[in-house]
C-alpha positions, 0 to 999 in steps of 0.5 A: 508503493510507499510504506505507512508505518510511522508518523514520519511516513504519514507526514512525508506521504501527505507532503508528497500527495500535496505536491502536484509535481509528484509522480504516482510511484512516489505517492501510491498508497495502494497498488493495483494491477491486472491478474491474468489468473482471475482476469480482473483488476485487483489490489496487489502487494509488491516487494523488491530485493536484489534478486528481483521483484514480486508480489501477491494478488490479494484477490486470488492469492497468486504470487509472481516473481520477476528476476533482476534484469527481466522486465515484465511479469505477464501473469500479473501486470502492474502499472509499469506495463499498463499497455499489456492489460486489456483496455478496460483494465487500463482505465480502471487501474489508471483511475485507482492510481489517480491522486484523488483515489490515492488520497482517499486510501491515504485518509483511510490508512491514517484513520486506521493508524490513529485508531490503532495508536489510541488503542495502544495508548489506552493499553499503556495507560491501563498498564501504568495504572495497574503498576501504580496500584502496586506502589500502595501495597 
């Protein structure tokens, strides 16, 4: 899953999303998987380190960890092991990881980032005006 925290991140991901040769792991804005604890397809937040990888089911809060060298988590199943999911869940995850669906998630995140940037700009503008008023005192 890609990080979208800077203007450069958004520019890079937009370019990757526009490239029909790119792979899902390169452009995926929001990752989904199958949680065996709540028995449904859910959003997940994943992370990786030298020790291994893990994540969080956003729906039920279940966390999992797979040590380095191990292949699978059988408690939360990501797209890397999609064949371990029930067939209906596989179809849902495939549709959520489609380029079209991920473009929609990208646009949502972009709009959120723009709104956040505008709020920050307004706050900075207010601070500058207040500081400028101090010049006249």
